[in-house]
C-alpha positions in Angstrom: -1.1 -21.6 -2.3 -0.4 -22.4 1.3 -1.8 -25.7 2.5 -3.7 -25.6 5.8 -7.0 -26.9 7.0 -10.0 -24.9 8.3 -13.5 -26.1 9.1 -15.8 -24.3 6.8 -18.0 -23.2 9.7 -15.0 -21.5 11.3 -14.5 -19.4 8.1 -18.2 -18.7 7.8 -18.5 -17.4 11.4 -15.7 -15.0 10.8 -17.4 -13.4 7.8 -21.0 -13.6 9.1 -22.1 -15.8 6.3 -24.9 -18.2 5.7 -24.2 -21.7 4.4 -26.2 -23.3 1.6 -24.9 -26.8 1.2 -22.4 -28.9 3.1 -21.5 -27.3 6.4 -19.0 -30.0 7.4 -16.5 -29.2 4.6 -12.7 -28.9 5.3 -11.1 -26.0 3.4 -7.4 -26.3 2.7 -6.7 -23.6 0.1 -7.9 -20.5 -1.7 -8.4 -20.4 -5.4 -9.7 -18.6 -8.4 -13.2 -19.6 -9.4 -12.1 -20.7 -12.9 -9.1 -22.7 -11.7 -10.3 -24.3 -8.5 -9.7 -27.7 -6.9 -11.6 -29.7 -4.4 -11.0 -28.4 -0.9 -10.6 -24.8 -2.0 -12.7 -21.8 -1.3 -13.3 -18.9 -3.8 -15.7 -16.0 -4.4 -18.0 -14.5 -7.1 -18.8 -10.8 -7.2 -18.3 -9.9 -10.9 -21.4 -10.9 -13.0 -19.0 -11.6 -15.9 -17.8 -14.7 -14.1 -21.2 -16.2 -13.2 -20.9 -19.0 -15.8 -17.9 -20.3 -13.9 -20.1 -20.9 -10.8 -21.9 -23.8 -12.5 -18.7 -25.7 -13.4 -16.2 -24.7 -10.7 -14.5 -27.5 -8.7 -14.2 -25.3 -5.6 -15.8 -26.8 -2.5 -17.2 -23.5 -1.4 -18.0 -20.2 -3.1 -18.6 -16.9 -1.3 -21.4 -15.0 -3.0 -23.6 -12.0 -2.5 -26.8 -12.8 -0.5 -29.1 -11.5 -3.2 -27.7 -13.9 -5.8 -30.2 -16.4 -7.2 -28.8 -19.1 -9.5 -30.7 -19.9 -12.7 -29.7 -23.5 -12.7 -28.4 -26.1 -10.2 -25.1 -25.4 -8.4 -23.0 -28.4 -7.2 -20.8 -26.4 -4.9 -21.6 -25.1 -1.4 -22.5 -21.4 -1.3 -21.7 -19.0 1.4 -24.0 -16.0 1.2 -22.8 -12.7 2.6 -23.7 -9.0 2.2 -20.5 -8.2 0.2 -18.7 -11.1 -1.4 -15.5 -9.3 -2.3 -15.1 -7.7 1.1 -15.7 -11.1 2.8 -13.2 -12.9 0.5 -10.6 -10.3 1.5 -11.2 -11.3 5.1 -10.7 -15.0 4.2 -7.4 -14.1 2.5 -6.3 -12.5 5.7 -7.3 -15.6 7.7 -5.0 -17.8 5.5 -2.2 -15.2 5.5 -2.3 -14.8 9.2 -2.1 -18.5 9.8 0.9 -18.8 7.4 2.8 -16.2 9.5 2.3 -18.0 12.8 6.0 -18.4 13.7 7.9 -17.9 16.9 11.4 -18.4 18.2 14.8 -16.8 17.5 17.1 -18.3 15.0 20.6 -19.1 16.3 22.3 -17.2 13.4 20.7 -13.9 14.4 22.3 -11.3 16.7 20.3 -9.5 19.3 22.1 -7.1 21.6 21.7 -7.9 25.3 20.3 -4.5 26.1 17.3 -5.0 23.8 13.9 -6.2 25.0 11.9 -8.8 23.1 8.2 -9.4 23.7 6.3 -12.7 23.9 5.7 -14.9 20.8 8.3 -13.0 18.7 9.9 -14.6 15.7 13.3 -13.6 14.5 14.5 -15.4 11.3 18.0 -16.3 10.2 20.8 -13.7 9.9 18.9 -10.8 11.5 20.6 -8.0 13.4 19.0 -6.2 16.4 21.0 -3.3 17.8 21.2 -1.7 21.3 18.2 -0.7 23.4 15.7 -2.0 20.9 12.1 -2.7 22.1 10.1 -5.2 20.2 6.5 -5.9 21.2 4.6 -9.1 21.4 3.7 -11.3 18.3 6.1 -9.5 16.0 7.4 -11.5 13.0 10.8 -10.6 11.7 11.7 -12.6 8.6 15.4 -13.4 7.7 18.1 -10.8 7.0 16.3 -7.8 8.6 18.3 -5.0 10.2 17.0 -3.1 13.2 19.2 -0.3 14.5 19.8 1.1 17.9 17.0 2.6 20.0 14.3 1.4 17.6 10.8 0.6 19.0 8.5 -1.8 17.2 5.1 -2.3 18.8 2.8 -5.4 18.8 1.8 -7.5 15.9 4.1 -6.1 13.2 5.4 -8.1 10.3 8.8 -7.4 8.7 9.4 -9.4 5.5 13.0 -10.3 4.4 15.6 -7.6 4.2 13.7 -4.8 5.8 16.0 -2.2 7.4 14.8 0.0 10.2 17.6 2.4 11.2 18.4 4.0 14.5 15.8 5.8 16.6 12.8 5.0 14.5 9.4 4.2 16.1 6.9 1.8 14.6 3.3 1.4 15.8 1.1 -1.6 16.1 -0.1 -3.9 13.3 2.2 -2.6 10.7 3.4 -4.7 7.7 6.6 -3.9 5.8 7.2 -5.8 2.6 10.7 -7.0 1.5 13.4 -4.4 1.0 11.6 -1.5 2.9 14.1 1.0 4.3 13.0 3.2 7.2 15.2 6.0 8.5 17.7 6.4 5.7 19.4 9.8 5.5 17.4 12.6 4.0 18.7 14.2 0.8 20.3 17.2 2.6 23.3 19.0 1.1 24.3 22.6 1.3 26.3 24.3 -1.6 29.5 26.1 -0.5 31.0 29.1 -2.2 33.3 26.9 -4.3 30.4 24.8 -5.7 31.0 21.8 -3.5 27.9 20.3 -1.8 28.4 19.6 1.9 26.3 17.0 3.6 23.8 18.2 6.3 23.6 15.8 9.2 20.2 14.1 9.4 19.6 13.7 13.1 15.8 13.2 13.2 13.9 10.0 13.0 10.8 8.4 11.4 7.6 7.8 13.3 5.2 5.3 11.7 1.9 5.0 13.5 -0.4 1.9 13.7 -2.0 -0.2 10.9 0.4 1.0 8.2 1.4 -1.1 5.3 4.5 -0.3 3.2 5.3 -2.0 -0.1 8.5 -3.6 -1.3 11.6 -1.4 -1.8 9.9 1.8 -0.5 12.1 4.2 1.3 11.2 6.7 4.0 14.0 9.2 5.0 14.6 10.3 8.5 14.0 14.0 9.3 16.9 16.5 9.3 15.5 17.6 12.7 12.3 16.3 14.3 10.4 13.5 12.6 9.2 12.2 9.3 5.6 11.0 10.2 3.4 8.4 8.6 0.0 8.5 10.3 -2.4 5.7 11.2 -3.8 3.5 8.4 -1.6 4.8 5.6 -0.9 2.4 2.7 2.1 2.8 0.6 2.7 0.8 -2.6 6.1 -0.5 -3.9 9.0 1.7 -4.9 7.9 5.0 -3.3 10.2 7.7 -2.0 9.2 9.7 1.0 11.7 12.4 1.8 12.8 14.0 5.1 10.3 15.8 7.3 7.3 14.7 5.2 4.0 14.1 7.0 1.4 11.8 5.5 -2.1 12.0 7.0 -4.3 9.2 8.3 -5.7 6.7 5.9 -4.0 8.2 2.8 -3.0 5.7 0.1 -0.2 6.2 -2.5 0.5 4.0 -5.5 3.8 2.8 -6.8 6.8 4.9 -8.0 5.5 8.1 -6.5 7.9 10.6 -4.9 7.3 13.2 -2.2 10.0 15.8 -1.6 11.1 17.2 1.8 8.8 18.9 4.3 5.6 18.4 2.4 2.4 17.8 4.4 -0.3 15.6 3.0 -3.7 15.5 4.6 -5.8 12.5 5.6 -7.8 10.2 3.3 -6.0 11.3 0.2 -5.5 9.1 -2.9 -2.4 9.5 -4.9 -1.9 7.6 -8.2 1.2 5.9 -9.5 4.3 7.9 -10.6 3.1 11.2 -9.0 5.8 13.7 -8.1 5.2 16.3 -5.4 7.7 19.0 -4.7 8.8 20.0 -1.2 7.3 22.4 1.4 3.7 22.0 0.1 0.5 21.5 2.0 -2.1 19.2 0.5 -5.6 19.2 2.0 -7.7 16.3 3.2 -9.5 13.9 0.7 -7.5 15.1 -2.3 -7.2 12.8 -5.3 -4.2 13.1 -7.6 -4.2 11.2 -10.9 -1.3 9.0 -12.0 1.8 10.7 -13.5 0.8 14.1 -12.2 3.3 16.7 -11.1 2.3 18.8 -8.1 4.1 22.1 -7.7 1.6 24.2 -5.6 -0.4 23.9 -2.5 -3.7 22.2 -2.8 -6.0 24.0 -0.3 -9.4 22.8 -1.4 -10.5 19.6 0.5 -11.6 16.9 -1.9 -10.0 18.4 -5.0 -9.3 16.1 -7.9 -6.3 17.0 -10.0 -4.3 15.7 -13.0 -1.5 16.7 -15.3 2.0 18.1 -15.0 1.7 20.7 -13.6 -1.5 19.4 -12.1 -4.8 21.2 -12.1 -8.5 20.5 -11.9 -9.1 17.1 -13.5 -12.2 18.3 -15.5 -10.3 21.3 -16.9 -7.4 19.0 -17.7 -9.6 16.6 -19.7 -11.1 19.4 -21.7 -7.7 20.8 -22.4 -6.4 17.4 -23.4 -9.1 17.1 -26.0 -7.9 20.3 -27.5 -4.3 19.2 -27.3 -4.9 16.0 -29.1 -6.5 18.0 -32.0 -3.9 20.7 -32.2 -2.6 19.5 -35.6 -6.1 19.4 -37.1 -6.9 22.8 -35.6 -3.6 24.2 -37.0 -4.4 22.8 -40.5 -7.8 24.4 -40.4 -6.4 27.8 -39.4 -3.8 27.7 -42.2 -6.6 26.8 -44.6 -8.7 29.7 -43.5 -5.8 32.1 -43.7 -5.1 31.0 -47.2 -8.8 31.5 -48.2 -8.9 34.9 -46.5 -5.6 35.9 -48.3 -7.1 34.9 -51.7 -10.3 36.8 -51.0 -8.4 40.0 -50.1 -6.3 40.0 -53.3 
């Protein structure tokens, strides 16, 4: 855990909490409630962990305001409306502080035509191409590549080995984990009469709007023509493939190892589970939920639909069908037994 010092009152003010205990504490780390040390802060929201509260070594514990201990508590309590949500804010406070870096490492290359904003950090062995615009407070960790004509707006974080290729546009407050690739060529090949596949030039770009987070080793292909678009607030997990000309709506979340084929349009506020496959040229409505390992081969026109299976269909129908599927052997044995009995009766 990163070591840094915060006055407890500073943390409490940021989460609108109320202190019960020592308000003059100095907090230097975050910990789990069952593995805490003096100087750390933790939280309790799950009733199954209440017993740890009475023996934790944490200096402070964030807890729901309606909690009433049934025996003495030696640690300082911070009471809030929602302990889990408040603890997430504390994690962000520590994370933000650990990323406070500035300056440009001498081993990095930045083309003279590029414009770099205030308080930007560029780590070792980075490459920044021609006519790049980087906003203020951007953090670019070592070994990142930023191609020509890229624009990165304020307060973005690029972890090591992120590649943002030519002409792509990144909004504000975006976070790209290690190994993310933005703007790789789409999978475009045209078969010729002799069976050879000829590459189709991919001359579009990728537009990523603000407040987007992209997990490690996720790839987003540039459009053949036009733009692949990731809207505000989208969250993508690790190891996801987004193909050319896809559009993902505002505040949609997608779990790891999912793949979306070319030109599919996904609505806003959708939730897509891990290892989901979606074929190309589809339209998926707003607020749709797709269960893990589903295969989507048709448009989903109903807002708020919940689907599962491969091919995917209504999740309740799927579950009923799955019950039957699990019992097919038993059902088959029963049918054979009945057939034998009927045959013997008819003789």
